[in-house]
C-alpha positions in Angstrom: 3.9 18.6 14.6 5.5 17.3 11.4 5.4 19.6 8.3 7.4 17.3 6.1 8.1 13.6 6.5 11.0 12.0 4.6 10.5 8.3 3.9 13.4 6.3 2.5 12.2 3.8 -0.1 14.0 0.7 -1.1 13.1 -3.0 -1.7 13.4 -4.0 2.0 10.8 -5.6 4.1 11.2 -2.8 6.7 10.1 -0.3 4.1 6.9 -2.2 3.4 6.2 -2.7 7.1 6.7 1.0 7.9 4.5 2.3 5.0 1.3 2.1 6.9 2.7 4.0 9.9 4.1 6.7 7.7 0.8 7.2 5.9 -1.0 7.5 9.3 1.5 10.1 10.4 0.9 12.1 7.2 -2.8 12.0 7.7 -2.7 12.8 11.4 -0.4 15.8 11.1 -1.6 17.0 7.7 2.0 16.7 6.6 3.8 16.5 3.2 5.4 13.2 2.4 8.7 13.2 0.5 10.1 9.9 -0.7 13.9 9.4 -0.7 14.7 6.7 -3.2 17.8 4.7 -2.7 19.8 3.0 -5.4 
């Protein structure tokens, strides 16, 4: 379903809370995870 998942990374609480969900998506769909680092 998802070949590539883009995950924006910053210092926010939302990023930390979403990390587990993103990891589960990557494992479930055998996807590639790309981090998008904000400044």
